[in-house]
ZADO-239998 format. One line per 4 residues: their letters; for each residue z, y, x of C-alpha. Coordinates in Angstrom, 1 decimal. Layout:
<atoms>
a) Z/Y/X | ...
</atoms>
This chain:
<atoms>
mlir) 3.3/-11.9/-10.9 | 6.9/-10.6/-10.3 | 7.7/-13.6/-8.0 | 4.5/-13.0/-6.0
cagt) 5.4/-9.3/-5.7 | 8.8/-10.2/-4.4 | 7.3/-12.7/-2.0 | 4.9/-10.1/-0.6
tlns) 7.9/-7.9/0.2 | 9.7/-10.7/2.0 | 6.6/-11.7/4.0 | 7.5/-9.5/6.9
klia) 11.3/-10.0/6.7 | 13.6/-12.3/8.6 | 13.8/-14.6/5.6 | 10.1/-15.0/5.2
nyke) 10.4/-18.8/5.5 | 12.6/-18.9/2.4 | 10.6/-16.3/0.3 | 10.0/-18.7/-2.5
ffst) 13.7/-19.5/-2.8 | 14.8/-15.9/-2.8 | 11.8/-14.5/-4.8 | 12.8/-16.6/-7.9
mivd) 16.4/-15.6/-7.5 | 15.6/-11.9/-7.2 | 13.3/-12.0/-10.3 | 15.9/-13.8/-12.4
avlh) 18.5/-11.2/-11.3 | 16.4/-8.2/-12.3 | 15.4/-9.8/-15.7 | 19.1/-10.2/-16.6
ldad) 19.6/-6.4/-16.6 | 19.3/-4.2/-19.6 | 16.5/-1.7/-20.4 | 17.6/1.0/-17.9
mdlk) 17.7/-1.6/-15.1 | 20.7/-0.1/-13.2 | 20.6/-1.9/-9.8 | 24.4/-1.3/-9.5
migi) 24.8/-4.1/-12.0 | 23.5/-6.6/-9.3 | 26.4/-7.3/-7.0 | 25.5/-8.9/-3.6
kkvp) 28.4/-10.6/-1.9 | 28.2/-11.8/1.7 | 30.0/-15.0/2.6 | 29.5/-16.2/6.3
ggsv) 29.0/-19.9/6.8 | 26.8/-22.6/5.3 | 23.0/-22.7/5.0 | 20.8/-19.9/3.7
tdsq) 19.8/-22.2/0.8 | 23.4/-22.4/-0.2 | 23.0/-18.8/-1.6 | 23.3/-18.7/-5.4
lvtg) 22.8/-16.5/-8.4 | 25.7/-16.1/-10.7 | 24.7/-15.1/-14.2 | 27.9/-13.0/-14.6
vcfk) 30.3/-11.4/-12.2 | 32.1/-12.7/-9.2 | 34.1/-10.9/-6.6 | 36.4/-11.7/-3.7
ktfs) 40.0/-12.5/-4.5 | 42.1/-9.3/-4.1 | 45.4/-8.8/-2.4 | 48.2/-10.6/-4.3
yagf) 52.0/-10.7/-4.3 | 54.5/-13.6/-4.6 | 54.1/-15.5/-7.9 | 50.3/-15.3/-7.8
eqqp) 49.9/-19.0/-7.0 | 51.9/-19.9/-10.1 | 49.2/-18.3/-12.3 | 46.5/-20.4/-13.9
kkfd) 43.1/-20.2/-12.1 | 40.9/-21.4/-14.9 | 40.5/-20.3/-18.6 | 38.0/-21.3/-21.3
spki) 36.9/-18.4/-23.5 | 39.7/-16.0/-22.4 | 40.3/-12.4/-23.5 | 39.9/-9.9/-20.7
vlln) 41.6/-6.5/-20.3 | 40.5/-4.0/-17.8 | 42.9/-1.3/-16.6 | 43.1/1.8/-14.6
vele) 46.9/1.7/-14.7 | 49.4/1.0/-11.9 | 51.7/-1.9/-12.8 | 54.5/-1.5/-10.3
lkse) 57.7/0.5/-9.7 | 56.7/3.5/-7.6 | 58.6/6.5/-6.3 | 57.6/9.8/-7.7
rqna) 54.5/11.3/-5.9 | 56.3/14.7/-5.8 | 59.9/15.3/-5.1 | 61.9/14.9/-8.3
eiri) 65.5/15.9/-8.8 | 67.8/14.6/-11.5 | 71.2/16.1/-11.9 | 73.8/14.2/-13.9
edpt) 77.4/15.3/-14.7 | 78.6/11.8/-15.6 | 78.1/9.1/-12.8 | 78.2/6.4/-15.4
kyqs) 74.8/7.7/-16.8 | 73.0/6.9/-13.5 | 72.5/3.3/-14.5 | 70.8/4.4/-17.7
ivda) 68.2/6.3/-15.7 | 67.5/3.3/-13.6 | 67.3/1.1/-16.7 | 64.8/3.5/-18.3
ewdi) 62.4/3.1/-15.4 | 62.5/-0.7/-15.8 | 62.1/-0.4/-19.5 | 58.9/1.6/-19.1
iydk) 57.2/-1.0/-16.9 | 58.5/-4.0/-19.0 | 57.1/-2.2/-22.1 | 53.7/-1.9/-20.4
lari) 53.7/-5.6/-19.5 | 54.8/-6.7/-22.9 | 52.0/-4.7/-24.6 | 49.4/-6.5/-22.4
vksg) 50.7/-9.9/-23.2 | 51.0/-9.1/-26.9 | 47.3/-8.1/-26.9 | 46.4/-11.8/-26.3
akvv) 44.6/-11.1/-23.0 | 44.7/-14.0/-20.5 | 42.9/-12.2/-17.6 | 44.2/-8.8/-16.5
lsrl) 42.2/-6.7/-13.9 | 43.2/-3.3/-12.7 | 41.7/-0.9/-10.3 | 45.2/0.2/-9.2
pvgd) 47.9/-2.1/-7.7 | 49.6/-4.8/-9.7 | 53.1/-5.2/-8.1 | 55.2/-8.3/-7.5
latq) 57.3/-7.7/-10.7 | 54.1/-7.7/-12.9 | 52.6/-10.7/-11.0 | 55.7/-12.8/-11.6
yfad) 55.9/-11.6/-15.2 | 52.3/-12.7/-15.9 | 52.8/-16.0/-14.1 | 55.7/-16.9/-16.3
rdvf) 53.4/-16.3/-19.4 | 50.3/-18.1/-18.1 | 48.3/-14.9/-17.6 | 46.0/-14.2/-14.6
cagr) 46.1/-10.8/-13.0 | 44.4/-9.1/-10.1 | 45.0/-5.6/-8.8 | 43.0/-3.3/-6.5
vpae) 39.7/-4.5/-7.9 | 36.8/-2.4/-6.5 | 35.5/0.1/-9.0 | 31.9/-1.3/-8.9
dler) 33.1/-4.8/-9.6 | 35.2/-3.5/-12.5 | 32.1/-1.8/-13.9 | 30.1/-5.0/-13.7
vaaa) 32.8/-7.0/-15.5 | 32.9/-4.3/-18.2 | 29.1/-4.5/-18.6 | 29.1/-8.3/-18.7
tgav) 32.1/-9.0/-20.9 | 32.1/-6.0/-23.2 | 35.6/-4.8/-22.2 | 36.5/-1.2/-22.1
vqts) 38.5/0.2/-19.1 | 41.9/1.5/-20.3 | 43.7/4.4/-18.7 | 46.7/4.0/-21.1
lsdi) 48.6/1.1/-22.6 | 49.7/2.9/-25.7 | 47.1/1.2/-27.9 | 45.4/-2.0/-26.7
spqv) 43.3/-3.1/-29.7 | 41.1/-6.2/-29.9 | 38.0/-3.9/-29.8 | 38.7/-3.0/-26.1
lgec) 39.1/-6.6/-24.9 | 36.2/-8.4/-23.3 | 35.5/-12.1/-23.3 | 33.5/-14.8/-21.4
klfe) 33.1/-18.5/-21.8 | 34.6/-19.4/-18.5 | 36.8/-17.7/-15.9 | 37.5/-19.6/-12.7
ekqv) 38.7/-19.0/-9.2 | 36.8/-21.1/-6.7 | 36.5/-21.5/-3.0 | 33.3/-20.3/-1.4
gser) 33.2/-20.9/2.3 | 36.4/-19.5/3.7 | 37.0/-17.1/0.9 | 38.3/-17.3/-2.7
fnff) 36.2/-15.8/-5.4 | 36.8/-15.0/-9.1 | 33.9/-16.0/-11.4 | 33.2/-14.7/-14.9
tgcp) 30.4/-16.8/-16.4 | 28.9/-17.3/-19.9 | 29.3/-13.6/-20.7 | 28.1/-12.6/-24.1
ktra) 26.6/-9.3/-22.8 | 25.1/-10.6/-19.5 | 23.9/-7.3/-18.2 | 25.4/-7.9/-14.8
vsil) 24.7/-10.6/-12.2 | 26.0/-11.4/-8.8 | 24.2/-12.9/-5.7 | 26.3/-14.9/-3.2
lrgg) 24.5/-14.8/0.2 | 25.3/-17.5/2.7 | 24.2/-17.8/6.3 | 25.3/-18.6/9.8
aeqf) 26.0/-15.2/11.3 | 27.1/-11.9/9.7 | 24.1/-10.1/11.3 | 21.7/-12.5/9.6
iaet) 23.4/-12.1/6.3 | 23.3/-8.3/6.6 | 19.6/-8.4/7.3 | 19.1/-10.8/4.3
ersm) 20.9/-8.3/2.1 | 18.6/-5.4/3.2 | 15.5/-7.6/2.7 | 16.7/-8.6/-0.8
hdai) 17.4/-5.0/-1.7 | 13.8/-4.0/-0.9 | 12.4/-6.9/-3.0 | 14.7/-6.0/-5.9
civk) 13.4/-2.4/-5.9 | 9.8/-3.7/-5.9 | 10.4/-6.0/-8.8 | 12.1/-3.3/-10.8
raig) 9.1/-1.0/-10.2 | 6.7/-3.8/-11.2 | 8.5/-4.4/-14.5 | 8.6/-0.7/-15.4
hsqv) 5.0/-0.1/-14.3 | 3.0/-3.4/-14.5 | -0.1/-2.0/-12.7 | -0.6/-3.4/-9.2
vggg) -3.1/-2.8/-6.4 | -4.1/-4.7/-3.3 | -2.0/-4.4/-0.2 | -2.9/-4.8/3.4
gaie) -4.6/-1.4/3.5 | -7.1/-2.3/0.8 | -6.3/0.6/-1.5 | -6.3/3.1/1.4
mels) -9.8/1.9/2.6 | -11.2/2.2/-0.9 | -9.8/5.7/-1.4 | -11.2/6.7/2.0
rylr) -14.7/5.4/1.0 | -14.5/7.3/-2.3 | -13.4/10.5/-0.7 | -15.9/10.4/2.1
eysk) -18.7/10.0/-0.5 | -17.2/12.8/-2.6 | -17.0/15.2/0.3 | -20.8/15.0/0.8
tiks) -21.2/16.6/-2.6 | -19.1/19.7/-1.7 | -21.0/22.7/-0.2 | -18.1/24.8/0.9
kiqg) -15.7/24.4/3.9 | -13.5/22.2/1.6 | -15.9/19.4/2.6 | -14.3/19.1/6.0
ivaa) -10.8/19.0/4.5 | -11.7/16.2/2.1 | -13.4/14.3/4.9 | -10.4/14.7/7.2
faks) -8.1/13.4/4.4 | -10.4/10.4/3.9 | -10.3/9.6/7.6 | -6.5/9.9/7.8
leii) -6.1/7.1/5.1 | -7.7/4.7/7.6 | -4.5/4.9/9.7 | -2.7/2.5/7.4
prtl) -5.0/-0.6/8.0 | -5.4/0.4/11.6 | -1.6/0.4/12.1 | -1.3/-2.9/10.3
aena) -3.9/-4.5/12.6 | -2.2/-3.0/15.7 | 1.2/-4.3/14.7 | -0.3/-7.8/14.2
gfda) -1.8/-7.7/17.7 | -5.4/-7.5/16.5 | -8.3/-5.4/17.6 | -7.8/-2.4/15.3
tdiv) -11.3/-1.0/15.8 | -13.0/-4.2/14.8 | -10.8/-4.7/11.8 | -11.3/-1.2/10.5
ndlr) -15.1/-1.4/11.0 | -15.2/-4.7/9.2 | -13.2/-3.2/6.3 | -15.4/-0.1/6.2
akhs) -18.5/-2.4/5.9 | -16.9/-4.6/3.2 | -15.8/-1.6/1.0 | -19.3/-0.1/1.3
kdnr) -20.5/-3.2/-0.6 | -18.0/-2.7/-3.5 | -15.5/-5.2/-2.1 | -12.7/-2.9/-3.1
wfgv) -9.7/-5.3/-2.6 | -10.4/-6.3/1.0 | -7.6/-5.6/3.4 | -6.1/-6.8/6.7
dien) -5.5/-10.6/6.9 | -2.4/-11.0/9.1 | -2.4/-14.8/9.0 | -6.0/-15.5/10.0
egtc) -6.7/-12.4/12.1 | -9.4/-10.8/10.0 | -10.0/-9.5/6.5 | -9.5/-11.0/3.1
dtmk) -9.5/-10.3/-0.6 | -5.8/-9.2/-1.0 | -5.8/-9.7/-4.8 | -6.9/-13.3/-4.5
sfvw) -4.3/-13.8/-1.6 | -1.6/-12.3/-3.8 | -0.8/-9.4/-1.4 | 0.0/-7.0/-4.2
epal) 1.9/-3.7/-4.4 | 2.9/-1.7/-7.5 | 0.5/1.1/-8.2 | 3.4/3.6/-8.8
vksn) 4.7/3.0/-5.2 | 1.3/3.7/-3.7 | 0.8/6.9/-5.8 | 4.3/8.2/-4.9
alas) 3.7/7.4/-1.2 | 0.3/9.3/-1.2 | 1.8/12.3/-3.0 | 4.8/12.4/-0.6
atea) 2.7/12.1/2.5 | 0.3/14.8/1.3 | 3.1/17.2/0.5 | 4.7/16.5/3.9
acmi) 1.4/17.2/5.7 | 0.9/20.5/3.8 | 4.4/21.6/4.6 | 4.0/20.9/8.3
lsvd) 0.7/22.7/8.4 | 2.1/25.7/6.6 | 5.0/25.9/9.0 | 2.7/25.6/12.0
etvr) 0.5/28.5/10.9 | 3.6/30.7/10.3 | 5.1/30.1/13.7 | 1.8/30.6/15.6
npks) 0.6/33.7/13.7 | -0.3/36.2/16.5 | 0.9/39.2/14.4 | 4.3/37.6/14.0
egln) 4.5/37.1/17.7 | 3.7/40.7/18.5 | 0.6/39.9/20.7 | -1.6/42.6/19.1
dnrp) 1.0/45.3/19.2 | 0.1/48.0/21.8 | 3.5/49.5/21.9 | 5.4/49.1/25.2
apvp) 7.8/46.3/25.4 | 11.5/47.4/25.0 | 13.4/47.9/28.2 | 16.4/45.6/28.5
rgrr) 19.8/47.4/28.7 | 21.1/48.0/32.2 | 17.6/48.3/33.7 | 16.7/52.0/33.1
</atoms>
């Protein structure tokens, strides 16, 4: 059901010809999330080049290789079951952000101040290596000194890692982001079965797979042009949202304007039982719902009047799931054709549209109220200044 819901979303998109391929990928990605289904845990990476079918789902985390300094190429690019440390600490020699002034009376003590600065950064690096971590990721820069230090000790490091990628690594590996290096215990380290840096197209990517807490996934999108890949990303985001809603609320209704036509029929019959002027309001609401199938038919190039009349006749005979058939230019049973939509989405859309219509009508009445415009006021109009 989830795959068919995703496929329905992709029907009208640029990647409709590959909907089966992407629908399975999207459903697998959403099912890997935890109970709260935070969509930020699904990272979508765009890599130009190759075929669309070269796109892949990584059950873990992957992100593009970050800026690196000299010595990076000497570091290992593959580890089996490594320990991972995540930092929000700068690992390089930096000048003070604010002006600092140090006064010394003995010039021979100047070297001790310089040595103290080096001792601080070497102490940080030693603590990281002593923790047993083989992969070091930091949101802040990792300088050339630290890069070479880690390379000499067979440790991989990467600085300036985007915050969202760092969060996904933490969710997948169980690591805790550290803002201080005073106490790096084994409890704050993450782990995965395999870390590897691989070439994808013209870019290098870091892959974390086999994570014990796989609550984060990544999707690598491939394609010939950047515009095509960007459109693919937008289409997949729509389908991911639909699948998330379908998992949280498993009730579905027929698409293609079927639910709107059924509601219109019900409201039209209900309005006939009302004796007050509310009958006209309910009947107008019922008629407005027919705009959805009418618009679908017009966008498909069909005769909208014939399509809506046919649907109205079908629904009068209790064919509640009949909607617009885009492929065969007519009507069909949308439930049997797997044109489905989550019921929650439809109810929210109807509630939002009704609220918007009420708001517009209330504003219109306020603006066009004769009393507020002064049309019934018999007092003489005020004389502009300078024209007495």
